[in-house]
C-alpha positions in Angstrom: 45.1 -19.3 -2.7 41.6 -19.5 -1.2 40.0 -22.9 -1.1 36.4 -23.6 -1.8 35.7 -24.3 1.9 37.3 -21.1 3.2 35.4 -19.1 0.5 32.1 -20.6 1.6 32.9 -19.9 5.3 33.9 -16.3 4.5 30.7 -15.9 2.4 28.6 -17.2 5.3 30.2 -14.8 7.7 29.6 -11.9 5.4 25.9 -12.9 5.1 25.5 -13.2 8.8 27.1 -9.8 9.5 24.9 -8.1 6.8 21.8 -9.8 8.2 22.5 -8.2 11.6 23.0 -4.7 10.3 20.1 -2.4 11.3 17.4 -1.5 8.9 16.3 2.1 9.2 12.6 2.8 8.4 11.0 6.3 8.1 7.3 6.7 8.2 4.8 9.5 8.4 4.3 12.9 6.9 6.4 15.6 8.4 6.3 18.7 6.1 9.4 20.5 4.9 10.6 23.1 7.4 10.3 25.9 4.7 6.7 25.0 4.1 5.9 25.1 7.9 7.5 28.5 8.2 5.1 29.8 5.5 2.0 29.0 7.6 0.9 32.2 9.3 -1.2 31.9 12.4 -4.1 34.3 12.5 -4.1 34.5 8.6 -4.0 31.1 7.0 -7.1 28.8 7.0 -7.4 25.0 6.6 -7.3 25.0 2.8 -4.1 27.1 2.8 -2.5 24.8 5.4 -3.5 21.8 3.3 -2.0 23.4 0.2 1.3 24.3 2.0 1.7 21.2 4.1 -0.4 18.5 2.5 -2.9 16.2 4.2 -2.3 15.7 7.9 -1.3 12.3 9.3 -4.3 12.4 11.5 -7.0 14.7 12.8 -7.9 14.8 16.5 -10.7 12.2 17.0 -13.0 14.3 19.2 -12.1 17.7 17.8 -11.5 18.3 14.1 -9.9 21.7 15.0 -6.5 20.0 15.5 -4.4 18.5 12.8 -1.2 16.4 13.4 1.6 15.8 11.0 3.6 12.8 12.4 7.0 11.4 11.4 8.9 8.6 13.0 12.3 7.0 12.2 13.1 3.6 13.7 15.9 1.1 13.5 15.5 -2.7 13.6 18.1 -5.4 13.9 17.0 -8.8 12.9 13.9 -9.9 14.8 14.2 -7.6 17.8 11.7 -4.8 18.5 12.5 -1.6 16.7 14.3 1.3 18.4 12.8 4.8 17.9 15.6 7.0 16.6 13.6 10.2 16.0 10.0 11.3 16.2 8.4 14.6 15.4 4.8 15.8 15.6 3.7 19.1 14.2 0.4 20.2 15.8 -1.7 22.8 14.0 -4.8 24.1 15.8 -7.6 26.0 14.2 -10.1 28.4 15.8 -13.9 28.2 15.3 -13.7 30.0 11.9 -11.0 27.6 10.6 -8.0 29.9 10.8 -4.7 28.7 12.3 -4.6 29.7 16.0 -1.5 27.8 17.2 1.3 25.6 16.0 3.8 23.5 18.0 6.4 20.9 17.2 6.9 18.0 19.6 10.0 15.8 19.5 11.0 12.4 20.9 11.8 14.0 24.3 8.1 15.0 24.6 6.8 11.4 24.0 5.2 9.5 26.8 5.2 5.7 27.0 1.6 4.3 27.1 1.0 0.9 28.6 -2.3 -0.7 27.3 -4.6 -2.0 30.0 -4.5 -5.8 29.8 -8.1 -6.2 31.1 -11.0 -6.9 28.8 -13.5 -4.2 27.9 -17.0 -5.4 28.8 -19.4 -5.6 25.9 -23.1 -6.0 25.8 -24.7 -9.1 24.4 -24.3 -12.7 25.1 -21.4 -15.1 24.8 -21.8 -17.7 22.1 -20.2 -21.1 22.1 -18.4 -22.3 19.0 -21.2 -24.7 18.2 -23.8 -21.8 18.4 -21.6 -19.7 16.2 -21.3 -22.5 13.6 -25.0 -23.4 13.6 -26.0 -19.8 13.6 -24.0 -19.2 10.4 -25.3 -22.2 8.5 -27.4 -21.0 5.6 -26.8 -17.4 6.4 -25.0 -16.8 3.1 -27.4 -18.7 0.9 -29.9 -17.2 -1.5 -32.6 -16.8 1.3 -30.4 -14.5 3.3 -31.5 -16.0 6.7 -29.7 -18.2 9.1 -30.5 -21.9 9.6 -33.1 -21.2 12.3 -34.1 -17.7 11.3 -36.4 -16.3 8.6 -36.2 -18.5 5.5 -34.2 -21.2 7.4 -35.3 -24.6 8.7 -37.2 -23.1 11.6 -38.6 -20.2 9.7 -42.1 -19.7 8.2 -43.3 -22.3 5.7 -41.2 -25.1 7.0 
């Protein structure tokens, strides 16, 4: 017969083991293989591709002639960083008239690790101290719309 103490210990062990089981997460929009095979380069245009595959995950930022459909499956155990299990990217390129010119599928083996540059990006303007930021915002959100020392503020016209 199981005592209350052993039941609680066994329940705690089951809870700990289940908490350490990996959680699998799928994200993105990778179209069905059958739909991808229906896209005909040289024939289909953007509207037909959107009808067959849906909206792309992203469009190339400097060239709207390339659409990307991105899917990623990750596994995470507890608080550790996730592990990428699978990743696929379907690239659809269009020519100047908006007709599909090329399609490629990239997998996890094609991925490249990118290390962000830890340096700061220089910006124009001046650095404000916390006190300048606080005083500059006083009165900014009032009915006059100006800051404390700007138009309509204490240092503005009529004061």
